[in-house]
N, C-alpha and C positions, 0 to 999 in steps of 0.2 A: 268898463266896456265889457264885452263878451266876446269870445275868443272860440276861434273854429280851430281844431288843430289836425290837419290832416295828413292821412299817407303813411303815417307814424309807425313803427314798431312797439307796438304798444304790449311795454310788460306789466301784465295784470298779474293775478295773486297766483296763476298756476299754468298761465302758459303765454306766451308769446304769438300775437297776431297781428297782420296789418290793417290798420283800421283808422276812425277818427274818432275825436274827444270835442265835445262841447262843453263850454266856459260860460257859465252865468252867474255873473257877478262874483261869488267868493265859492261856486261851489263845481262840481264836476254833473254837470244836468244828462249828459248822454254820450254815452263810449256804445260803438258799432264797430262789426264788421263789415257793415255795407258803408258805402259812402252816405252820411249826414248831409241831407238836404233841407230838412225843415229847419229853419234856425233865425232870431231875430235881425232884423233889419240894422245894417251900422254895423254888424259882428266885423269884425276883424277877424281874417286867414290866415293860419302859421301854416307854412307847409314845411312839412313833417319827415319830405321824402329821405328813404334810405337812413334816417335817424334814429334813434333808440328812446323812445317816451318811459320815462319812469314815474315812480311817486316821489314824490321829493323827498331829500335825505334829511334823516330824524339825528343830529349825533346827542346820543344822551351824556356826552364826557367833554366839556371843553372848559379851558380858563380865560375869560376874557379881561380878567384884570381888574374889573371895573367895580367897586371903586377902589379908590388907594393906590393903585400901580399902574398907572394909564399914561407912565411913561413908556410901559410896553406894549402895551393894547388898551382898547374901549369899547365900549359896545359895538358904537358905529361901526368905528373900523371894521373890527372882527365878525358884524352879522354883513357888511359888505360883502367879506372875503367868504364866506360863507354862501351866500346869493351865487355869486362867480362860479363858486364849486356846485352847487346844483341841492346846497344844504338850505334844507328852506326852514329847519325846527332842531334847536339846542336846548339841552341843560347843563346850563354853570355849576362852577364846583364853589364852595362857602370861602376860600381861604384866599380871602382879597384881607382889605384896609377898608375898612373894619371887616372881619371875619363875619359868617350869616350866618350866625349862633343864636340868633333871637329874634322874637317874632319884627320889630322894627324892622331891623339888617335887611331881613328879605324883604318886607312891603319898600323898605328907601329903593332897591333895588328893582321891583318890578317896576315902579313908578320912573327909574331908570331907564327901562326899555319900553315903556309905551310913549316913550319922550323919543329913544334914539335909534332902539332896534326895526335894522332893513328889514328882518324876518323873526318867526316866531320863537316864543321863549319860553321859559321855567328852569326855577333856581331850585338845587338842594338845599335843603335845611343841614349847617353840620352840625355833628356830636360832636360834644365836650366832655369832661370827667364831671361837667355839672350843670349840664341842662336839661337831663331827660326828663327832668319836671314839665319843663315845655312843648314835649312832643302831642300830650293830647291837646293842645291849642294850635297845632300845626294845620292850616289850611289846607287837606288833603284833593280838594278840589283843584287848588292851583299848586302846590307843589310833590314832584316824582318820588319824594322821600326821603330818606336821612344817609348822608356822606359820615362814612368812619374810615379816621386813619388809624389803620394798625399797624404804623411805620415810621418813619420819621416823619416828623411835620413841624406847625408854626405854633409856640403856645400850648396853651390846655387841648389843642385839636388832636394832639398826639393820646388816645384812648388804649393803652395795653396793659393795663391790670387786670388780673384776674375779675374782679369785682366789679370795675368800673364798668369791661366787656361785658361782665352778665346785666347789669342794669342797663347799659343800650338795648342787646337783645331782646330781654325781657318785656322793657317796658313798649321798645318800637311793637313786638306780638301783640301787647295788649290795646295798642292805637291804631295795629293795622298799618302799618310801615313799612315802607321795605328800606333795606339796608344796602347801599351799595358800598362796598367795602374797599379801602385799599389796603391790601394784603402782603407785608414784609415783616418781620420777626424785628424789630428793633434792638435786642440786645443781640443780634448774630451783627447786625450791624454795625456797631459800636466795638464789636471783636476785632472785626476784619476790617475796620478804620486804623483799628490799634498796629494789628499785625501789619497791613499793607504800610501805614507809614513806617516801620522799624525796619522793613525790609527795603522799601523802592523811596523813603522822603517823605517830605511834610505835602508835595502834593504833583504824586508818582502818575504820569501818562493817563491818561481817558479812559486807554482800551484793558484799565488794572480795573475801573468801575464795576462789571460784572465779579470780581473777586470779593467787593467787599457788600456792594446788593447782589447778593450771589442765592441759587436755586434755592440752599437748604433754607434762608430766609423767607421766601416766597412759599416753599412745600410747609413750611411748620408754620407762617402764619394763614396761611387759606385753610390747612388742616384745620386749625384751632376756629377758624369761622364756620368753617360748615359743623363742625361738631357742635358749637351756640346756636345754630340753624337750628340744627335736629331737636338740641334739650330743651329748645324754647318753642321750637316751633314758625321761626321767624325765617321770611319771606327775604333771602339772600341774592344779592346779584353780585358775582365777585369782580372786581374791575380788572382791566389788563394783564390778564395772564401771561405771562413770558417763560412756562419752560413747557418742556414734554410732560414730567411728572405731574402739571397741573391739569392739563390736560385728564389724565389717565386717572387722574383723581376723580373727575367728573366721571366717565365712562364708567371708571368700578367702584366705586362709591354711591356717589349721587344717585345715579341711574338706578342701579340696583336697591339702594338704603329707600327710593322715595325720598329724596331728601328736598326741600324747598329752595334749592339751589338753581343758580342760571351761572354761565361764566360769559366774561366780555373780552373778546380782541380787541386791540387797537396797532392802530395804523403802523407806527414806530417797531413793533415787535414781527408784524405782517410782512414787512416792507425789507426792514436791513435784519442783519447777523451779526458777529462781533469780529468778523473780519471785514466787515465796515468799518472799522473804527480808524482804518491804515490812512483812508483817503478824507472820509468823512469828519473824521476827528470829534472835536465837541460839539459837532451839531446834531451827533443822533446821541446826546448824552442826555439819558433820563432814568427817571425812577416809574417802576421797578427798567434794570438795566437789558440793553437789546442784549442776548444773549447768545448761543449758538445757534448753526445753521439747521443741526438736527432740533434744537427746542422752537426756530421758526418753520419746519418742514410741518411738524410735527402740528401746531397753529393753524398752519395751511390747509395740513388735512383736516384737523376738527372741525373747522369753517364749511370744509366739501361736504361731510358726511351729516352735516347738520348738527354736532354738538355744541358750538358756540352757538349762543343765544344772539348776540348781537355784535355789530365790528363799529365800535368808533374811534375818535384821534386821541383823545385825552390831548387834545389843541393848548397848548403852554407857551403863548410866546414870550420872549424873553427881549432885551437889547442884544446887539450882536457880541461890544463891550463885555459883556455879564459871562457871555458863553465862552470868553478869552479864560487859558489856565489849563489846568488839569483833573486828575478827577476828583480832586476834593474842593477845587476852588470855580470850576465853570459852573454855573448854574443848571439844573437838570429840564428838561421841557423842550419841545420844539415845537412849532408852526407849523399843522399838518391839514388844516380843515378844509381851506380851498382846492385842494388837488388830493384827498382821498377816494373821492370817487372815481376820476381817470386812472389812480395809482390802482385801486382796485379791479378795475376795469382792464389796464396794460397787463397786471400779473395775472389773471384768469386767463387772457389771450392766447389765441393758437402762437407756438413760439413763431412758427414759418409762414404764416401769413397774416395774422395776428388778426383773426375772425374771433368770436367768442361764440360760445353753443347758447343755446336757448336757456339750457339747463342751470350753466355758472350762471347768465344775469339774473336767473330767476331767485338764483342764491345769495345773489349780492345783493338785490333786491330785496329780500326778505330780512337779510339779516341788519342791512342798514334803513330801514321803514319799516317793513310790515312787521316783525320782532318786537324792534321796543316799542311800536304803540301798542302792542297785542301785553308786552310783557309789564309794563306800565299802566296801563290802562287811559292810552291817550283817544280824547273822543273825535270822531271822524276824521282819520288822519292814517296816512302810513299805505294805502292802498289807492290805486285808479279805479273806484266805486262809485255810482252815480249816489249821488246825496251826500257825499266827502267831499274837505274842504279840496278846493283847487290847488293842490301845491304838487308842482310838477316839474320835474330834469327833461332836458331833451337832448340828447348825449350823439356825436357823430365822429364816426371814424374814420379815419384818412389813411391811403396806403403811404402816403410822405409824411416820415416823422417830423416834429415840430422839437425845439429845446426851451426847455422852462428857462427864462431870462429873470433878473429884478423886475425888469420891466412889465411881466406878468403879477407879480405880487401883491396882491391888494393888502396884507396883514400889515398892522401899522410897523411892527420890528424890522420890516423891510427884507428877513432875508429865508431861505428855505432852505431846508437839507437836500431837498430835490434838485437844486439848482443845477444846470447842466446835461439834468436829462432830459432821454429824448420818450415822448409821448407820440401815441396814434390817435387818441380820444380827444375831442373837447369838449364841454358844458358850451352849447348854444344857446339855450333858454331854459331859463329860470322861469316861472310862475308861481308866485307863495299867495295863496286866498286871492286867485285868480289875476293876482296885478301882476302883469308882464315887467317882471322886477330887472330881469337880465333880457336884453334881444340883441344875439350877437355880438356882443361887446359894448354895450352901449347900455347905461344901469340907470337905473331911476333912481334919484335919490332922495325924491320925495317920499316915495314906498316905505309904509310902516309895517311891522307883522302884528300879531297879536298874542295875546295869554295864551297858554297853552291848558286846555282843562282836562280834569283827569275824569273818570267816572267814579260814580260812588258807589 
């Protein structure tokens, strides 16, 4: 079908203006500040008056749990949640069962997604201590890069020895692969775990989680990754920074030394701080840990100043039963995908009248859509631009807030750390490859996404 989106506040690459967008097939055919009157017969009109029209969100950091962990989530359920949140593309992480650490498992996941994913998809290849010889065979046309866990993980996906890390970084460089790294020093985590157990018992309150996965663990590991990136010239993207010091490392070290390094901020560290443990408990337990208000403010400031390259979610569903316990037994991770865009809009809106400035919505769009596409080299996505894929999110602001309840949650796990929060923003329409997948709450179950392609 063809669509004419009329009278929306179009969030383009560098400005916001009222205009029309014509979608023909799976692409944007025309964008104009003037009314578009020349369009094919039978084109469906979508009135976007009073709404913002943005490029679909590209979330480069999710855990959809399939295969092997589908009691928590699966590709169908989480890609549906994505569409409800204006997210039209995602990069899924390799720590499922079996882990995505060889060519067969990544091919199997791609086949699953072709059958089940409602939105566009790509999958990271997981680095281990033993599989760098496979890097040369990774299909860079369909794979965004290598995911490296420099902190606690499962099996041999923890890569923290000096020799093993050097092999990952050097081999990635040889094969022109981006390394996306989870940076936490495992030896510090282990030491702090022993200390917390000694002082507070076998399973202390979740508020002590930031003592175990502390800022020193993050700082040390991130610095180590940056040094390796500099040494080998490897393109490094540091996942989910959680401390003020990491942002300062970027501004004072990476920028001045021209390191091939960019940073990602994730929703848990943007919208929460350690004061929230008192009310939200283990719902906000994640790795790296949610830290202080000062850290949170530094990350938000870095986003606004453009020092953060991408905003993602680290969407990591677990069953509610798995989230019970303390800082050592409750699982880490939270589902954030469906509400990431409206959370950012809410956070950046003026606190008095909840209006958002053009500058702030441009920043959100850049770091959630344009920058991910540019950084990873995604073809023809990430911008509202003629000839690009018609991946579009339309959001509307209301003076009257609405409260998030379980009824709105699409993720298979059925809960959200944001339950009970009030929002003034809603995603009213989502287009993915020109398919009107979400139409004011009505979801097209038959819609399927496309495999994301990367420039060579």
